[in-house]
N, C-alpha and C positions, 0 to 999 in steps of 0.2 A: 504494500500500500504506500502511495506517495503521500506523506503527511501534509496537512495544511500548515500554514505558519502565520505567526504574527510577527512581522519583522519591522523594527523601528530603527530608523537611522537618525541619530542625534549627533550633530557635528559642531565643532568649533573650528573655524577655518580662517586663515589669513586670506586677504584678497590679492589678486582676483580669483574668484572661485565660483562654483556652481551653487545651486540652491541648497538648502539645509539637509534635505534627506527625503526619504520616501517610506511608504507603507505598502509592503508587497506581500504576495503569497505565491506559492508554487503553482505551476500550470498557467502562469501569466494571468491569474485571476486574483485581483486584490481583495482583501477582506474589507468589508464596508466599515467605515468609521462613522459613528453617529454623534460624536462630540469629543471635545478635548478639555481637560482640566489640569492645570499645573500651578504650583506655588513656587515662586522664585524668591530666594533671599540673596540680595546683592550687597556685598561689602568690599569695597576696594576692588581687587582683582579676583576675589574668591566668590564663586557662584555655587549656591546650593539649590538643587531642584528636587522637589517632591512631585512625582509624576503619578497620577492616579491610573490604576489598571482595572478595567472591566473586561473580562474575557470569558466566553463560554466554550468549552471544548476539552479535549483530553490533554494530559500533560505532554504527550509526545508531539502535539500539534503546535505547541507554543514556543516561540523564540523571538528574541530581539537582537539586532545588530546595531551598535552605536559607535560611529567613528568619533574620536576625541583627540584633542591636541596633546593631552598629558594623561597619565594613568589616574583614574578617579578612585576615590573611595566609594564602595558600594554597600548600601545597607537597605533595610526595609523600613517603610513608614507605616502610618496608621490612617485608615479611612476617617477616624474621628477628627483629624485635622480638617479635612475637607467638609465633613458634616458640620463642624462647629463654625467654620468660616461661612458656609452657606447660610447657616441659621442667623448669623450676626451681620451679614453684609448684603444679603439678597434684598432688592428693593421691596418696600411695602407701600401701600396706598391707603389713604385715610380721607374720609369725608367728614368735615366739621359742619354740622348743621347750625347755622347762625340764627335763623328764625323760621317759624312755622305758623304764620298768622291764621288763626281759625281753622287750621288744617283738619283737625279731627271732626269739626262740626260741618264744614262747608265744602270741602274739596273733593267730594266723591259723589257719584250718582246715588240716589236713594236706594236703588236696588243692589248696590255693591258696597256694603259697609266697609269702612276704612279700619284697618288694624294698625297697630303700631308698626308692624313690619312694612305695610304698604306705604306709610308716610315716611318711614326711614328713621324713626326716632322714638323715644319714650314719650309718655304723656307730657312731660315737661320740656320736650324739645331737646333732650340731651343727645350727646354724641355717642354713636355706637362704637364699641371697642374694636380697634384694629386687630387683624390676625398676623399675626406675625410669622617569568620568562624561560624552557627547553626549546629546541628548534626542529623543524621537519621541512626539508627541502628549503624553500625560500620563505617559509612562515616560521616566525619565532614566537614561542609561548613566553610571555613576559610575567604573567601572574595568573593564578586561578584560585578559586575559593567558593564558599557558600555564603549566601545571605538569606536568612529565613528559609523559604521553600525553594529559592532559586540557587542555581549553580552558574558560575560565570568563568569566562576565560578572557584574558587580555592578550591580544596577539598583534604582531606587526609583520609586514611583508614588504618585499622589494618589488613584487609584481602584482598588479591588480588581478590578472587572469588566474594566477596561482592562488591568491587569497580567495577569489570568488569560488574556485573549485574546492578549496579547503572548507569554506563555509558550508557548501552543499554536501560535501562528503562527511561532515561532522554533525549533520542534523540541523544546521542553521539555514534552512532552505531559502534560496533566493531565486527569483525569476530572472530570465535572461536579460530583461530590461534593466536590471540593477547592475549588470556587469560594468558598464562604463562609469557609473557613479562610484562603485567600489574602487575601480582603477584610479579615478580622480583623487580620492582621498588618500590612497596609497602613495600616489605621486607627491602629495603634500607632506608625506612623512607622518601621517596620523597613526595612532594606535587604534585598535578596534576592540570594543567591549562586546562580547557575545554572551547573551543571557538566555537561560531556559529553565524549566522546572526540573527539579530532581526527579529521578525515576519513580520514587515511592510517594510522590506528591500528586495531588489532582488539582484541577483548576480552581477548586474552592479554597486552595491555600494561597491564592494570589493576594498580595498586599501592594500598596504603593511602593515604588522604587525611589530611593533617595541617592542622589549623586552629588558629590562635592569635588570640585576641581578648580584649578587655577585658570583664569581666563579674564579677558577684559571686562570692565564693569558694564555689562550690557546683557539684557535679557531679550531673547528673540524666539519667536514661535514660527518655525518654518511651515509654510502652507503650500508652496508651489508643488512639491511632490506629494504632499498629503492629498492633493486632488485626485491622485490615482485611485484611492479607495474611499474618498469622502462621500457622504450622502448629500443630497440636496438639503439646503437650509441647515447646515451643521452648526450647532452652538459651540463657541469657543469662549472659555472663561479663564482669565489669567489673573492670579493674585500676585502682586509684586510688593515685597517687603524691603524697605530701605530706610533712608533718612528723610525722604521727601516724596511728594506726589509723583507717581509715574505717569508718563504720557506716551501716546503712540507717536513715533518720530517720522516714519515714512508712510503711515496710514493717516487718513483724516480722523479727527475727533468730531463727534456730533452731539449736540444737545437735542434730545427728542422733543417733539412737540407734545407736551403733556395734555393739550386740549383734545388730542386725538385718542386719549386713553378712555375706555368705557367706565368712567368713574362710578356711576350709579349702579351698574351691574356688577362690578368687580371689587371696588374698594371695600374696606372693612370686611373682607372675606366674603364678599358677595351676599350681603345681608338683605337685599332689596325686598324680598317677600318671603314669607314663611314657606310658601309652596314652591317657589322657583328661584330663590336667591342664588343658590349655587349653580342651578341649571342655566340661569340667565347668563352668568359669566362664562360657563363652559361653552356657550355658543361662540365665544371669541377665541376658543382654544387657549393657548398661552398668551394672555393679553399683552404682557410686557414684552415677551419674546417676539410677538408679532409686530409690536411697535418698533422694537430695535431692528427687526428685519426690514421693515419698510423704511426706516431711517437710513440704514446702511445702503439700501438699494438706491437711494437718492445721491449717494456718493460712489456710484459705480460698484457697490457691494464691498467697498474697502474703507470702512470706518469703524472705530470702536467708540462705545458709550461708557462713560464712567458710572458704574453702579454705586460705588462707595469710595470715598477717600477721606482718611482721617487717622486719628491715633489708633495704633494697633490695639485691638480690644483683648489683649492677652489675659488680663485679670478676669474678664467675663467669659472666656472660653471654658466651657464646662467639660474639659477633657476628663475622662474617667480617672478614678483614683489609680495611683501607681505604687502605693506603699504596700509591697508584698513582703511577708516575712520569709525571705528566700532561704535563709539559713535553717529556719525551723522546718520549712516545707521539705527540704532535702532529707530530713530525718524521718518523715512519716511514710511508712511503706504500705498502709492500708488505704485503698482508693477513696472510700467514703470519708474517712477521717481527714484525708488530704484535702479533698474538695471543700469540706466544711471550713477550712482555714483560708480559703481563697475568697476575697471580697466578691459580693454579688455582681458588681458591675464588670468584674473580670471573668468570673466563672460563666457568665452568660455571653461572653464574647464568642462569635462563631469560630475564631481561631482555637479557642480552648477545646471545642468539640472535636476539631481536627486533631489536636494534640492527644486527646484522650484515646482516639482510635489507634494512635501510634504507640502510646506508652501504657495503655490499659487494653490490650487486645481482648476481643470477645472470646470467651470459652465456648466449647462445643456442648451440645446437649442441654441447651437452655430451654425453658418452657416457652410455649408459643408467644406469650405476651412479651417476651424479652429477646426473641431471636432476630429482631430487626435492629440495626444500629440506631435508628431514630427513636426506638424505645429503650434500648439498653443504656444509651448515653444521656438520658434525660437527667438534668440537674435542676432542682428547685428546692425551696424550703420544705415543700410537702414531701419530696422524695427523701430528703435528709432524715426525716423523722417517720418514714414509712417502712415498716419491717419487710414489706413485700417489694421494695425498690430493687430494680434489676441489678444495679451496681453492687448491692450487698452480696450478690451471688458470685462476684468475682473470686474465683478460688485461689488460695495461696499458691497452688501448684503452678499457676500462670503468673509469671513475675510481673510486678509493677515497678517501673523504674522511676522513683521520685526524684533522683538527681537529674536524669535526662529530661524529665518533664519540667522541673524547675528551671533548668538552664534554658529550655526552649521558651518557657514563659517569659524569662528575662529578655531573651533576644527578640522575641516576636511581639511582645506586648509592652513590657516595661520600658525597654530602651527606645522603641519607636515613639512612645508617648512622651518620654523625656526629650527626644529630639524635636518633636512637634512643639513642645513648650519652649524649647530653646530658640528655635527659629523665630518664634513670635517675640520672645523676650529680648532678643538681640537686635531687633529692628523696630524703631519707634513709630514708623509710619506704614500704613497699608493702603494699597490702591487695588480695587477690583474693577477690571475692565471686561467688557463682553461684546461679542458681535455674533451675528448669524450670517454665515457665508456658504456659498455653493461652489462646487468644483470649478466652474468656468470663471469664477471671480478670484480664484487663488493664483493670481499672476505674480505675486511677490510675497515676501516673508515679513510679517510685522515686527518691527524693532521698537523697543521701549527704552526711553531715557527718563529724565527727571526734571521737574520744574518746581523749585521751592517757593515760588511767588503765587501760585494758584490757590484758590480757596478750597476748603474742605467740601466734600459732597456728602451730605447725610443720606442714609439709606431710605429714610421715610419721605415720601412725596404726599402732599395733601392739597385739598381744594376746599374752600368755604362755599357752602351752598345755602341759599335762601329759597324757600317756597313762597310763591307770590299768588295771592288770590285777587281776582277782580271783584266787581260789584256783585256778580251773581255766580261766578264759577272760578274754578282754579285756572290760572293762566300759564304757569310754568315755573322754571327754575332759573335762578340767577347764580352763576358759578364764578367765583373769584379765585384766580390761580396765584401761585407763589410769586410769579414775576410781576404781579400787579395788573395783568390783563384780566378781562372778564368776558363772559358770554351770557346771553339770555336764551334759554331753550324753551320754546313753546311746548306745552303738553296739555291736551284738552281736558283730561280728567285726572283726578288723583287716584287712579286705579292701581291695581297691583302689577299691571303691565310695565315692564321696564322701559323708560324712554330711550329711544335710539339716539345716542349722542355721537355716533361714529362720524368721523370727518377725515378727509385726506390730510395726513400729517404734513406740516411744513417745518421741518427741523432746521436748526442752524448748523451748517457744516463749517468746521473750523480747522485751522492749522495751529498746532501747538508748538511753542518754542521752549527752549531750555531755561529761559528767564523771561519774565514779563507776562503780559496777558495773552490770551488766545487771540488769534487773528481770524476774523470772519471771512469766509470765502464769498466773494461777490458772484451774483448770477452770471453765468457765461464764462467764468474763469476756472471751472473745475478741472478741465484737462490741463490747462497751463500750470495750475497749482500742483496737480499730481505729478507732473513731470519734474517740478522743482523738489517735491518731497522725495522722489527717487534718488536724489543726489545727496541726501543728508545722512550724516553719520554722527554718533554721539561724541561728546567731549570725553576725553579719557578719564577725567576725575569726577564726572557728573554724579556718580552714585554716592559720593561723599558729601554732597551739599545737604544742608539742613533745612527743613521746612521753616518758613518765616512768613510773617504777615505783610511786611512792607514790600513795596514795589521795587523792582530792580530794572530800571528802564534801559540801561546801557547793555550792549553786548547780548542782545536777546536771541540772535540767530544761532543755529547749529553750524558746525563746520561742514564744508562741502566736500564731497568726494563721491565718485561713481559707486552706486550701490546696486547689486544684483540680487539682494536677498540677505539672509543672515550672514553669508560670506560675501564681503563687499570691499570696495576700495577704501584707501586711506592708510594711515601708518600703522593701525592697530588691527590685530585679529578680532573676530567677533564671535559671540556665543550663538550657537544654533541649536534649537531644541524642538524636536518633533515629538508630539505626543499623540499617538493613535489610540485613543481610549474610548471604548464604547459606552454610550449613555442611552437613556431612554429616548426613543424616537418621538419627535414632536408631532402633536396631533394636527397642527396647522401647516399650511403651505404658504409660501411667500407670494404676495401679489406682485406681479411684474407688469411693467408698462408695455 
């Protein structure tokens, strides 16, 4: 059988060079990518990247190949980092009801009684709560090791063809279309990190991969070759941790037109009516994602929106407890007694279930209620005090390895959570940027730099709404937006039907500089401005600037230099990061002109 593969090329390259990498599969058939998520920590010339991995398939089908300028450290991360950042930085939307004159008495037909939900407020007009190295031929093995469930090798070669063949011969399956790209990075003198799952692991063992390496102070997400396997309308979310607000340097920045958001249907968790509040919003699919998509389309598909920018919320990140009594656990050789000493938030981690199957193997001859792993490895407070619990039947004749289990807990749960806390604690400022992009729009690789003069961007968006009644009937809604603009939306009755507030968005497309304010792009100048963006490269020390409130009007431009992607012109090499990570497929499709 020819195995499928998940092959990720992550590159750091001096210019001039090709694009950052690609996402390939054997048989010339790319695996589809439905989204990408990455957390960058940038400090000086040291880059740390936490890359989220979502993959379904067998262990033998999984492999990554990453060209890098220097040998990286490799570790595993925790999904808790991404989950916590999502919870604290994803945009939220709130409707503040300012007035409801006579709403409950007059604004509904007599045959359709008004409920609190229909009017959108309590009896007192209150606001609804928001939801929130050996060698073989011309290939040299520089290093090898294990990280969590992964095994990896770092190799270097003098010939691209020989390395290409070596990768395929050793289970890192590459399509023929990758041959030239592999040769390109070999010619640049790169090392290659090849990663796959260990033979005794399954795809449920996957965790984020953490890489740390020396490279210029630059974060870049390569998209050009990602287009080989990308889905239409692919979401890309980038978290950048540094000292100041991150900006897209060679992509446009966009301020979405919040007047086009379906506020009354979707804000405050879609509260509009008891019967159809959630359903009313679901008609818009991913309402914010759809607005981001439409916004990016107006910039030729190449624009990022800032979802959040501000102080790193490290103290608020509810990462699970990491205080495990490791020394004591290594001495407990009875499975149930061992698990009773592991904190609930750890023992219920899916990784613990995987480790239990490895270090607490199921015996034979179990009763039918316990002969399935999903039943045998159940851990709960009820199970701990239930004399019929399956784990109690673990016989002494089948050894339990508490030392191995504890060491694995330390490597795969404790240390990743410590690393997640560390990357947040070490960087005072966090920027979350997102876009929705399709393969035909992935013509260049977005590069991110920093601007210390820009304002914070709170995650919460809100609108003030007043319901207005005429002499005999309800007239409509007055909406006041955060930028001071307002709309009046006519609505004939105060029924439970959600008013249709949809409108064609007119976002503000911008060029971001490394100092000073954003520059608005004038109508008709989009192509000219994008050509100029393609020539920009970051300043070498820009990751060290500190966020400040005062303006810095002088020297606002970025250095010029021909850029062809994450590997571009100029005096410095650049970081290239490709993350081909599968996320849930969006329910909506982008509207195209």
